DSSP file (Angstrom, degrees, kcal/mol; ACC not computed):
  #  RESIDUE AA STRUCTURE BP1 BP2  ACC     N-H-->O    O-->H-N    N-H-->O    O-->H-N    TCO  KAPPA ALPHA  PHI   PSI    X-CA   Y-CA   Z-CA
    1    1 A M              0   0    0      0, 0.0     2,-0.4     0, 0.0     0, 0.0   0.000 360.0 360.0 360.0 131.3    2.5  -20.0  -24.9
    2    2 A T        -     0   0    0      0, 0.0     2,-0.4     0, 0.0     0, 0.0  -0.825 360.0-139.3-107.9 146.2    0.5  -17.2  -23.5
    3    3 A T        -     0   0    0     -2,-0.4     2,-0.4     0, 0.0     0, 0.0  -0.856  21.8-121.7-103.2 139.6    0.6  -15.9  -19.9
    4    4 A Q        -     0   0    0     -2,-0.4     2,-0.5     1,-0.0     0, 0.0  -0.649  21.4-140.5 -82.1 130.0   -2.5  -15.0  -18.1
    5    5 A Q        -     0   0    0     -2,-0.4     2,-0.3     2,-0.0    -1,-0.0  -0.794  17.2-159.8 -91.9 126.2   -2.7  -11.4  -16.9
    6    6 A H        -     0   0    0     -2,-0.5     2,-0.5    87,-0.1    62,-0.0  -0.764   9.9-135.7-103.5 150.7   -4.2  -10.9  -13.5
    7    7 A T        -     0   0    0     -2,-0.3    62,-3.4    32,-0.0     2,-0.4  -0.907  17.3-171.5-106.5 135.8   -5.6   -7.7  -12.1
    8    8 A S  E     +A   68   0A   0     -2,-0.5    32,-3.4    60,-0.2     2,-0.3  -0.993  11.2 174.2-127.4 123.8   -4.8   -6.7   -8.6
    9    9 A D  E     -Ab  67  40A   0     58,-2.4    58,-3.2    -2,-0.4     2,-0.4  -0.964  17.6-166.5-133.9 146.4   -6.7   -3.7   -7.0
   10   10 A V  E     -Ab  66  41A   0     30,-2.6    32,-2.1    -2,-0.3     2,-0.5  -0.994   7.8-162.0-131.2 127.9   -6.8   -2.0   -3.6
   11   11 A L  E     -Ab  65  42A   0     54,-2.4    54,-2.4    -2,-0.4     2,-0.6  -0.923   2.7-160.4-107.5 133.8   -9.5    0.5   -2.7
   12   12 A F  E     -Ab  64  43A   0     30,-2.6    32,-3.1    -2,-0.5     2,-0.5  -0.923   9.2-158.6-115.6 102.9   -8.9    2.8    0.3
   13   13 A F  E     +Ab  63  44A   0     50,-3.2    50,-1.8    -2,-0.6     2,-0.2  -0.719  24.0 158.1 -87.7 127.3  -12.2    4.2    1.5
   14   14 A T  E     - b   0  45A   0     30,-2.9    32,-3.0    -2,-0.5    33,-0.4  -0.724  27.8-144.8-133.5-179.8  -11.9    7.4    3.6
   15   15 A A    >   -     0   0    0     -2,-0.2     3,-1.5    30,-0.2     6,-0.1  -0.978  25.7-120.7-150.2 148.7  -13.9   10.4    4.6
   16   16 A P  T 3  S+     0   0    0      0, 0.0    -1,-0.1     0, 0.0     6,-0.1   0.819 113.2  50.4 -60.2 -32.2  -12.9   14.1    5.2
   17   17 A H  T 3  S+     0   0    0     -3,-0.0     2,-0.7     4,-0.0    -3,-0.0   0.511  85.7 107.2 -83.0  -4.9  -14.0   14.0    8.8
   18   18 A C    <>  -     0   0    0     -3,-1.5     4,-1.4     1,-0.2    -3,-0.2  -0.655  44.4-175.6 -87.3 110.5  -12.0   10.8    9.6
   19   19 A S  H  > S+     0   0    0     -2,-0.7     4,-1.9     1,-0.2    -1,-0.2   0.852  86.9  55.2 -71.6 -33.9   -8.9   11.5   11.8
   20   20 A I  H  > S+     0   0    0      1,-0.2     4,-2.4     2,-0.2    -1,-0.2   0.877 104.6  55.2 -65.4 -36.2   -7.8    7.8   11.6
   21   21 A C  H  > S+     0   0    0      1,-0.2     4,-2.1     2,-0.2    -1,-0.2   0.919 107.2  49.3 -59.8 -44.0   -8.0    8.1    7.8
   22   22 A R  H  < S+     0   0    0     -4,-1.4    -1,-0.2     1,-0.2    -2,-0.2   0.876 113.1  47.2 -64.4 -37.4   -5.6   11.1    7.9
   23   23 A L  H  < S+     0   0    0     -4,-1.9     4,-0.4     1,-0.2    -1,-0.2   0.855 116.2  43.8 -71.6 -34.6   -3.2    9.2   10.2
   24   24 A L  H  X S+     0   0    0     -4,-2.4     4,-2.4     1,-0.2     3,-0.4   0.763  93.4  82.2 -81.6 -26.4   -3.3    6.0    8.0
   25   25 A R  H  X S+     0   0    0     -4,-2.1     4,-2.9     1,-0.2     5,-0.2   0.859  88.4  51.2 -51.7 -47.5   -3.0    7.8    4.6
   26   26 A P  H  > S+     0   0    0      0, 0.0     4,-2.2     0, 0.0    -1,-0.2   0.909 112.7  47.0 -60.1 -39.9    0.9    8.2    4.7
   27   27 A S  H  > S+     0   0    0     -3,-0.4     4,-2.3    -4,-0.4    -2,-0.2   0.927 113.7  47.4 -65.2 -45.1    1.3    4.5    5.4
   28   28 A V  H  X S+     0   0    0     -4,-2.4     4,-2.9     1,-0.2    -1,-0.2   0.917 113.0  48.8 -63.4 -43.5   -1.1    3.4    2.7
   29   29 A N  H  X S+     0   0    0     -4,-2.9     4,-2.3    -5,-0.2    -1,-0.2   0.888 110.1  52.0 -65.0 -38.2    0.5    5.8    0.2
   30   30 A E  H  X S+     0   0    0     -4,-2.2     4,-1.6    -5,-0.2    -2,-0.2   0.933 114.0  42.5 -62.0 -46.6    3.9    4.5    1.1
   31   31 A V  H  X S+     0   0    0     -4,-2.3     4,-1.5     2,-0.2    -2,-0.2   0.912 112.2  54.4 -67.3 -42.1    2.9    0.9    0.6
   32   32 A A  H  < S+     0   0    0     -4,-2.9     4,-0.4     1,-0.2     7,-0.2   0.890 107.3  51.3 -59.0 -39.7    0.9    1.7   -2.6
   33   33 A N  H >< S+     0   0    0     -4,-2.3     3,-0.8     1,-0.2    -1,-0.2   0.874 106.8  53.6 -64.6 -36.9    4.1    3.3   -4.0
   34   34 A A  H 3< S+     0   0    0     -4,-1.6    -1,-0.2     1,-0.2    -2,-0.2   0.806 114.5  41.4 -67.5 -28.3    6.0    0.2   -3.3
   35   35 A F  T >X S+     0   0    0     -4,-1.5     3,-2.5    -3,-0.2     4,-2.1   0.354  84.0 138.0 -99.2   4.3    3.4   -1.9   -5.2
   36   36 A E  T <4 S+     0   0    0     -3,-0.8     4,-0.1    -4,-0.4    -3,-0.1  -0.232  71.0  23.1 -55.4 135.1    3.1    0.6   -8.0
   37   37 A G  T 34 S+     0   0    0      2,-0.4    -1,-0.3     1,-0.0     3,-0.1   0.130 124.9  55.1  92.6 -19.7    2.9   -1.2  -11.4
   38   38 A N  T <4 S+     0   0    0     -3,-2.5     2,-0.4     1,-0.3   -30,-0.2   0.695 110.2  35.4-111.8 -32.7    1.7   -4.4   -9.7
   39   39 A V  S  < S-     0   0    0     -4,-2.1     2,-0.4    -7,-0.2    -2,-0.4  -0.991  75.3-133.9-128.6 126.9   -1.4   -3.3   -7.8
   40   40 A N  E     -b    9   0A   0    -32,-3.4   -30,-2.6    -2,-0.4     2,-0.4  -0.664  28.9-163.7 -77.5 129.5   -3.8   -0.7   -9.0
   41   41 A F  E     +b   10   0A   0     -2,-0.4     2,-0.3   -32,-0.2   -30,-0.2  -0.934  14.5 173.8-121.6 138.7   -4.6    1.6   -6.0
   42   42 A R  E     -b   11   0A   0    -32,-2.1   -30,-2.6    -2,-0.4     2,-0.5  -0.973  20.9-147.8-145.0 129.5   -7.4    4.1   -5.6
   43   43 A E  E     -b   12   0A   0     -2,-0.3     2,-0.5   -32,-0.2   -30,-0.2  -0.833  20.0-160.4 -92.2 132.7   -8.4    6.2   -2.7
   44   44 A V  E     -b   13   0A   0    -32,-3.1   -30,-2.9    -2,-0.5     2,-1.0  -0.962  15.7-143.3-120.4 122.2  -12.2    6.8   -2.5
   45   45 A D  E >>  -b   14   0A   0     -2,-0.5     4,-2.2   -32,-0.2     3,-0.5  -0.745  14.6-160.9 -79.6 105.6  -13.8    9.6   -0.5
   46   46 A S  T 34 S+     0   0    0    -32,-3.0     7,-0.2    -2,-1.0    -1,-0.2   0.726  88.4  55.9 -66.8 -20.6  -16.9    7.7    0.7
   47   47 A A  T 34 S+     0   0    0    -33,-0.4    -1,-0.3     1,-0.2   -32,-0.1   0.858 113.2  40.4 -75.6 -35.7  -18.7   11.0    1.4
   48   48 A A  T <4 S+     0   0    0     -3,-0.5    -2,-0.2     1,-0.2    -1,-0.2   0.753 128.9  31.2 -82.8 -25.5  -18.2   12.1   -2.2
   49   49 A D     X  +     0   0    0     -4,-2.2     4,-1.7     1,-0.1     3,-0.4  -0.524  67.5 156.4-130.9  65.0  -18.9    8.7   -3.7
   50   50 A P  H  > S+     0   0    0      0, 0.0     4,-2.7     0, 0.0     5,-0.2   0.795  71.1  61.4 -64.7 -27.8  -21.4    7.0   -1.4
   51   51 A D  H  > S+     0   0    0      2,-0.2     4,-2.8     1,-0.2     5,-0.2   0.917 104.7  47.2 -64.9 -42.3  -22.8    4.7   -4.1
   52   52 A L  H  > S+     0   0    0     -3,-0.4     4,-1.4     2,-0.2    -1,-0.2   0.914 112.9  49.5 -64.8 -41.8  -19.4    3.0   -4.5
   53   53 A A  H  <>S+     0   0    0     -4,-1.7     5,-2.8     1,-0.2     3,-0.2   0.925 113.2  46.6 -61.8 -44.4  -19.0    2.7   -0.8
   54   54 A T  H ><5S+     0   0    0     -4,-2.7     3,-1.6     1,-0.2    -2,-0.2   0.910 108.1  55.7 -64.0 -43.2  -22.5    1.1   -0.5
   55   55 A N  H 3<5S+     0   0    0     -4,-2.8    -1,-0.2     1,-0.3    -2,-0.2   0.804 111.6  44.5 -60.0 -29.5  -21.8   -1.2   -3.5
   56   56 A H  T 3<5S-     0   0    0     -4,-1.4    -1,-0.3    -3,-0.2    -2,-0.2   0.320 115.2-115.2 -98.8   7.5  -18.8   -2.5   -1.6
   57   57 A G  T < 5 +     0   0    0     -3,-1.6     2,-0.5     1,-0.2    -3,-0.2   0.803  50.3 171.3  68.5  29.4  -20.5   -2.8    1.7
   58   58 A V      < +     0   0    0     -5,-2.8    -1,-0.2    -6,-0.2     3,-0.1  -0.627  10.4 167.0 -77.1 121.2  -18.3   -0.2    3.4
   59   59 A K        +     0   0    0     -2,-0.5     2,-0.3     1,-0.3    -1,-0.2   0.503  63.4  16.0-112.0  -9.7  -19.8    0.5    6.8
   60   60 A G  S    S-     0   0    0     18,-0.0    -1,-0.3   -47,-0.0   -47,-0.1  -0.987  82.4 -86.3-158.9 158.7  -16.9    2.4    8.4
   61   61 A V  S    S+     0   0    0     -2,-0.3   -47,-0.1     1,-0.1   -41,-0.1  -0.919  92.8  41.6-124.1 151.5  -13.8    4.2    7.4
   62   62 A P  S    S+     0   0    0      0, 0.0    16,-2.9     0, 0.0     2,-0.4   0.503  75.2 163.4 -76.5 143.3  -10.9    3.8    6.9
   63   63 A T  E     -AC  13  77A   0    -50,-1.8   -50,-3.2    14,-0.2     2,-0.5  -0.998  20.8-164.1-128.8 130.1  -11.5    0.6    5.0
   64   64 A L  E     -AC  12  76A   0     12,-2.7    12,-2.4    -2,-0.4     2,-0.4  -0.958   8.5-171.7-110.6 130.3   -9.0   -1.1    2.7
   65   65 A I  E     -AC  11  75A   0    -54,-2.4   -54,-2.4    -2,-0.5     2,-0.4  -0.989   7.5-155.5-126.0 127.4  -10.4   -3.8    0.3
   66   66 A A  E     -AC  10  74A   0      8,-3.1     7,-2.8    -2,-0.4     8,-1.2  -0.847  10.9-171.1-102.3 135.7   -8.1   -6.0   -1.8
   67   67 A F  E     -AC   9  72A   0    -58,-3.2   -58,-2.4    -2,-0.4     2,-0.4  -0.965  11.3-167.9-125.1 142.6   -9.3   -7.5   -5.1
   68   68 A H  E >  S-AC   8  71A   0      3,-2.5     3,-1.8    -2,-0.4   -60,-0.2  -0.982  84.2 -15.5-128.6 119.3   -7.7  -10.1   -7.3
   69   69 A D  T 3  S-     0   0    0    -62,-3.4   -61,-0.1    -2,-0.4     3,-0.1   0.860 129.9 -54.6  52.1  39.4   -9.3  -10.5  -10.7
   70   70 A G  T 3  S+     0   0    0    -63,-0.3     2,-0.5     1,-0.2    -1,-0.3   0.405 114.3 116.7  81.9  -2.4  -12.4   -8.6   -9.4
   71   71 A R  E <  S-C   68   0A   0     -3,-1.8    -3,-2.5     1,-0.0     2,-0.2  -0.865  70.3-118.5-103.7 129.6  -12.9  -11.0   -6.5
   72   72 A E  E     +C   67   0A   0     -2,-0.5    -5,-0.3    -5,-0.2     3,-0.1  -0.474  38.0 167.4 -66.6 128.6  -12.5   -9.6   -2.9
   73   73 A V  E     +     0   0A   0     -7,-2.8    25,-2.2     1,-0.4     2,-0.3   0.563  61.7  11.6-117.9 -16.0   -9.7  -11.4   -1.1
   74   74 A R  E     -C   66   0A   0     -8,-1.2    -8,-3.1    23,-0.2    -1,-0.4  -0.967  53.5-173.3-162.4 146.7   -9.2   -9.2    1.9
   75   75 A R  E     -C   65   0A   0     23,-0.3     2,-0.4    -2,-0.3    25,-0.4  -0.997   5.6-177.5-141.7 137.8  -10.8   -6.4    3.9
   76   76 A T  E     -C   64   0A   0    -12,-2.4   -12,-2.7    -2,-0.3     2,-0.4  -0.999   6.1-163.5-137.5 142.2   -9.5   -4.4    6.8
   77   77 A I  E     +C   63   0A   0     -2,-0.4   -14,-0.2   -14,-0.2     2,-0.1  -0.979  51.0   8.0-127.2 135.2  -11.2   -1.7    8.8
   78   78 A G  S    S-     0   0    0    -16,-2.9     2,-0.1    -2,-0.4   -14,-0.1  -0.405 103.0 -12.8  97.6-172.4   -9.6    0.8   11.1
   79   79 A S        +     0   0    0     -2,-0.1     2,-0.3   -16,-0.0    -2,-0.1  -0.406  65.9 179.1 -68.9 137.9   -6.1    1.8   12.0
   80   80 A R        -     0   0    0     -2,-0.1   -53,-0.1    -4,-0.1     2,-0.1  -0.963  27.1-112.8-140.5 155.3   -3.4   -0.6   10.8
   81   81 A S     >  -     0   0    0     -2,-0.3     4,-2.3     1,-0.1     5,-0.2  -0.319  39.8-102.3 -77.4 167.6    0.4   -1.0   10.9
   82   82 A N  H  > S+     0   0    0      1,-0.2     4,-2.7     2,-0.2     5,-0.2   0.900 124.4  53.1 -56.8 -41.2    2.5   -0.7    7.8
   83   83 A Q  H  > S+     0   0    0      1,-0.2     4,-2.1     2,-0.2    -1,-0.2   0.903 108.5  48.5 -63.7 -41.3    2.8   -4.5    7.8
   84   84 A Q  H  > S+     0   0    0      2,-0.2     4,-1.3     1,-0.2    -1,-0.2   0.885 112.3  48.5 -67.4 -37.6   -0.9   -5.0    8.0
   85   85 A V  H  X S+     0   0    0     -4,-2.3     4,-1.7     1,-0.2     3,-0.4   0.920 110.9  51.3 -65.2 -43.3   -1.4   -2.5    5.1
   86   86 A S  H  X S+     0   0    0     -4,-2.7     4,-2.6     1,-0.2    -2,-0.2   0.864 104.1  58.2 -60.8 -36.8    1.3   -4.4    3.1
   87   87 A D  H  X S+     0   0    0     -4,-2.1     4,-2.0     1,-0.2    -1,-0.2   0.858 103.1  53.4 -61.6 -35.7   -0.6   -7.6    3.8
   88   88 A V  H  X S+     0   0    0     -4,-1.3     4,-1.8    -3,-0.4    -1,-0.2   0.934 110.8  45.5 -64.4 -46.0   -3.7   -6.2    2.1
   89   89 A F  H  X S+     0   0    0     -4,-1.7     4,-2.0     1,-0.2    -2,-0.2   0.883 111.4  52.8 -65.9 -38.4   -1.6   -5.3   -1.0
   90   90 A N  H  X S+     0   0    0     -4,-2.6     4,-2.9     1,-0.2     5,-0.3   0.881 106.8  53.0 -63.4 -37.8    0.0   -8.8   -1.0
   91   91 A A  H  X S+     0   0    0     -4,-2.0     4,-2.6     2,-0.2     5,-0.3   0.902 108.6  50.0 -63.7 -40.7   -3.4  -10.4   -0.9
   92   92 A A  H  < S+     0   0    0     -4,-1.8    -2,-0.2     1,-0.2    -1,-0.2   0.893 115.1  44.4 -62.8 -39.3   -4.5   -8.4   -3.9
   93   93 A L  H  < S+     0   0    0     -4,-2.0    -2,-0.2     1,-0.2    -1,-0.2   0.903 120.9  36.8 -72.8 -42.7   -1.3   -9.5   -5.7
   94   94 A S  H  < S-     0   0    0     -4,-2.9    -2,-0.2    -5,-0.1    -3,-0.2   0.803  92.5-137.3 -83.2 -30.1   -1.4  -13.1   -4.8
   95   95 A G     <  +     0   0    0     -4,-2.6     2,-0.6     1,-0.3    -3,-0.1   0.514  55.1 140.8  82.8   4.0   -5.1  -13.7   -4.9
   96   96 A I        -     0   0    0     -6,-0.3    -1,-0.3    -5,-0.3    -2,-0.1  -0.717  52.3-128.1 -85.6 121.6   -5.0  -15.7   -1.7
   97   97 A E        +     0   0    0     -2,-0.6     2,-0.3    -3,-0.1   -23,-0.2  -0.426  36.0 170.5 -68.3 139.4   -7.9  -15.0    0.5
   98   98 A S        -     0   0    0    -25,-2.2     2,-0.3    -2,-0.1   -23,-0.3  -0.986  27.4-125.1-146.9 156.0   -7.1  -14.1    4.1
   99   99 A R        -     0   0    0     -2,-0.3     2,-0.4   -25,-0.1   -23,-0.1  -0.771  21.1-126.6-103.4 147.8   -8.9  -12.7    7.1
  100  100 A D        -     0   0    0    -25,-0.4     2,-0.2    -2,-0.3     3,-0.0  -0.739  22.2-141.6 -90.6 138.3   -8.0   -9.7    9.0
  101  101 A S        -     0   0    0     -2,-0.4     2,-0.1     1,-0.1     3,-0.1  -0.623  30.1 -90.0 -95.9 161.1   -7.5  -10.0   12.7
  102  102 A L        -     0   0    0     -2,-0.2    -1,-0.1    38,-0.1    38,-0.0  -0.413  48.2-103.8 -66.9 139.5   -8.6   -7.4   15.2
  103  103 A A     >  -     0   0    0      1,-0.1     4,-2.6    -2,-0.1     5,-0.2  -0.356  28.5-118.9 -62.4 145.8   -6.0   -4.8   16.1
  104  104 A T  H  > S+     0   0    0      1,-0.2     4,-2.7     2,-0.2     5,-0.2   0.888 114.1  52.0 -56.4 -43.0   -4.4   -5.4   19.5
  105  105 A K  H  > S+     0   0    0      1,-0.2     4,-2.3     2,-0.2    -1,-0.2   0.916 111.2  47.5 -61.2 -42.6   -5.6   -2.1   20.9
  106  106 A D  H  > S+     0   0    0      2,-0.2     4,-2.4     1,-0.2    -2,-0.2   0.912 112.1  49.7 -64.9 -42.0   -9.2   -2.9   19.8
  107  107 A R  H  X S+     0   0    0     -4,-2.6     4,-2.5     1,-0.2    -2,-0.2   0.929 112.1  47.5 -62.3 -45.3   -8.9   -6.4   21.3
  108  108 A M  H  X S+     0   0    0     -4,-2.7     4,-2.4     1,-0.2    -1,-0.2   0.891 111.1  51.6 -64.9 -39.3   -7.6   -5.1   24.6
  109  109 A L  H  X S+     0   0    0     -4,-2.3     4,-2.3    -5,-0.2    -1,-0.2   0.933 111.8  46.4 -61.8 -45.8  -10.3   -2.4   24.8
  110  110 A R  H  X S+     0   0    0     -4,-2.4     4,-2.2     1,-0.2    -2,-0.2   0.889 112.6  49.4 -66.0 -38.9  -13.0   -5.0   24.2
  111  111 A L  H  X S+     0   0    0     -4,-2.5     4,-2.3     2,-0.2    -1,-0.2   0.881 110.1  52.3 -67.1 -36.2  -11.6   -7.4   26.8
  112  112 A G  H  X S+     0   0    0     -4,-2.4     4,-2.4     2,-0.2    -2,-0.2   0.904 109.1  49.2 -63.7 -41.3  -11.4   -4.4   29.2
  113  113 A I  H  X S+     0   0    0     -4,-2.3     4,-2.5     2,-0.2     5,-0.2   0.909 109.9  51.7 -63.9 -41.7  -15.0   -3.6   28.6
  114  114 A A  H  X S+     0   0    0     -4,-2.2     4,-2.4     1,-0.2    -2,-0.2   0.906 109.9  49.9 -60.7 -41.2  -15.9   -7.3   29.2
  115  115 A L  H  X S+     0   0    0     -4,-2.3     4,-2.7     2,-0.2     5,-0.2   0.917 109.7  50.1 -64.0 -43.8  -14.0   -7.3   32.5
  116  116 A V  H  X S+     0   0    0     -4,-2.4     4,-2.6     1,-0.2    -2,-0.2   0.935 113.2  45.9 -61.4 -46.3  -15.8   -4.1   33.7
  117  117 A F  H  X S+     0   0    0     -4,-2.5     4,-2.5     1,-0.2    -1,-0.2   0.893 112.4  52.2 -63.4 -38.2  -19.2   -5.6   32.9
  118  118 A G  H  X S+     0   0    0     -4,-2.4     4,-2.4    -5,-0.2    -2,-0.2   0.920 111.4  45.1 -64.1 -44.3  -18.1   -8.9   34.5
  119  119 A V  H  X S+     0   0    0     -4,-2.7     4,-2.4     2,-0.2     5,-0.2   0.922 113.7  50.1 -64.5 -44.2  -17.1   -7.1   37.7
  120  120 A A  H  X S+     0   0    0     -4,-2.6     4,-2.3    -5,-0.2     6,-0.3   0.894 111.5  49.2 -62.0 -38.8  -20.2   -5.0   37.7
  121  121 A A  H  X S+     0   0    0     -4,-2.5     4,-2.6     2,-0.2     5,-0.3   0.907 111.3  49.0 -66.3 -41.8  -22.3   -8.2   37.2
  122  122 A A  H  < S+     0   0    0     -4,-2.4    -2,-0.2     1,-0.2    -1,-0.2   0.887 116.2  42.9 -65.2 -38.5  -20.6  -10.0   40.1
  123  123 A L  H  < S+     0   0    0     -4,-2.4    -2,-0.2    -5,-0.2    -1,-0.2   0.844 125.5  31.7 -76.6 -33.7  -21.0   -7.0   42.4
  124  124 A S  H  < S-     0   0    0     -4,-2.3    -2,-0.2    -5,-0.2    -3,-0.2   0.696  91.2-134.8 -99.6 -21.4  -24.6   -6.2   41.5
  125  125 A G     <  +     0   0    0     -4,-2.6    -4,-0.1    -5,-0.3    -3,-0.1   0.661  50.9 150.7  74.4  14.6  -26.0   -9.6   40.6
  126  126 A Q    >>  -     0   0    0     -6,-0.3     3,-1.1    -5,-0.3     4,-0.9  -0.725  38.1-155.5 -84.3 115.5  -27.7   -8.2   37.5
  127  127 A P  H 3> S+     0   0    0      0, 0.0     4,-1.8     0, 0.0     3,-0.5   0.822  90.2  64.7 -60.1 -32.6  -27.9  -10.9   34.8
  128  128 A V  H 3> S+     0   0    0      1,-0.2     4,-2.1     2,-0.2     5,-0.1   0.836  97.2  56.3 -62.9 -30.3  -28.0   -8.4   32.0
  129  129 A L  H <> S+     0   0    0     -3,-1.1     4,-2.4     2,-0.2    -1,-0.2   0.841 103.5  53.9 -70.0 -32.1  -24.5   -7.3   32.9
  130  130 A W  H  X S+     0   0    0     -4,-0.9     4,-2.6    -3,-0.5    -2,-0.2   0.899 107.9  50.8 -65.1 -39.2  -23.3  -10.9   32.5
  131  131 A V  H  X S+     0   0    0     -4,-1.8     4,-2.5     2,-0.2    -2,-0.2   0.925 111.4  47.2 -63.2 -44.3  -24.8  -10.9   29.0
  132  132 A L  H  X S+     0   0    0     -4,-2.1     4,-2.4     2,-0.2    -2,-0.2   0.899 111.7  51.1 -64.3 -40.3  -23.0   -7.6   28.2
  133  133 A A  H  X S+     0   0    0     -4,-2.4     4,-2.2     2,-0.2    -2,-0.2   0.925 111.8  47.0 -61.7 -45.1  -19.8   -9.0   29.5
  134  134 A A  H  X S+     0   0    0     -4,-2.6     4,-2.7     1,-0.2    -2,-0.2   0.909 111.2  51.5 -64.2 -41.9  -20.1  -12.2   27.4
  135  135 A G  H  X S+     0   0    0     -4,-2.5     4,-2.3     1,-0.2    -2,-0.2   0.910 110.8  47.4 -62.4 -42.5  -21.0  -10.1   24.3
  136  136 A A  H  X S+     0   0    0     -4,-2.4     4,-1.4     2,-0.2    -1,-0.2   0.893 112.9  49.5 -65.7 -39.1  -17.9   -7.9   24.7
  137  137 A A  H  X S+     0   0    0     -4,-2.2     4,-1.5     2,-0.2    -2,-0.2   0.919 111.2  48.7 -66.0 -43.5  -15.7  -10.9   25.3
  138  138 A V  H  X S+     0   0    0     -4,-2.7     4,-2.2     1,-0.2     3,-0.3   0.916 109.6  52.2 -62.8 -42.6  -17.0  -12.7   22.2
  139  139 A S  H  < S+     0   0    0     -4,-2.3     4,-0.3     1,-0.2    -1,-0.2   0.809 110.6  49.7 -64.8 -27.3  -16.5   -9.6   20.1
  140  140 A A  H  < S+     0   0    0     -4,-1.4    -1,-0.2    -5,-0.2    -2,-0.2   0.793 123.6  28.3 -77.5 -29.1  -12.9   -9.4   21.3
  141  141 A L  H >X S+     0   0    0     -4,-1.5     3,-1.6    -3,-0.3     4,-0.8   0.516  89.5  97.1-112.9  -7.4  -12.1  -13.1   20.5
  142  142 A W  H >X S+     0   0    0     -4,-2.2     4,-2.3     1,-0.3     3,-1.1   0.864  79.8  58.2 -56.8 -41.3  -14.4  -14.0   17.6
  143  143 A D  H 34 S+     0   0    0     -4,-0.3    -1,-0.3     1,-0.3    -2,-0.1   0.732 104.4  54.4 -64.6 -18.9  -11.8  -13.4   14.9
  144  144 A L  H <4 S+     0   0    0     -3,-1.6    -1,-0.3     1,-0.1    -2,-0.2   0.733 121.3  26.8 -83.0 -23.3   -9.6  -16.0   16.6
  145  145 A V  H << S+     0   0    0     -3,-1.1    -2,-0.2    -4,-0.8    -3,-0.1   0.511  87.5 118.8-118.3  -8.1  -12.2  -18.8   16.7
  146  146 A R     <        0   0    0     -4,-2.3    -3,-0.0    -5,-0.2    -4,-0.0  -0.246 360.0 360.0 -62.7 150.1  -14.5  -18.0   13.7
  147  147 A P              0   0    0      0, 0.0    -1,-0.2     0, 0.0    -4,-0.1   0.492 360.0 360.0 -69.0 360.0  -14.7  -20.7   11.0
């Protein structure tokens, strides 16, 4: 009886100018060390290797991408907690596709922007401000309702 060997990989796209990357790096390295031997980990400087970043559709840093047998199973962009970073490595290991949710700070910021546009629209009567308010609200909540 033979056992099938699976490959589990995580790519961490960063850039030298990225302060969030520098803040996230210790957490990512800590989690990567905990998964050492089970998940292949590589940090990629997207400024030094722009082709690899482009090939993987990286549009912002920091970006973590989990692969299981060469298939992308999870992607996260921006600042994340240790648990969220660990979830990326677990997805690479298990092969179970999962979606990343918006960070709480990002969601609150977007909802705050929607509120400001909504108040400005109510006070000024400008329809374009209602459109902006709706767009900010949708961007804050889309990950909760998307199919």
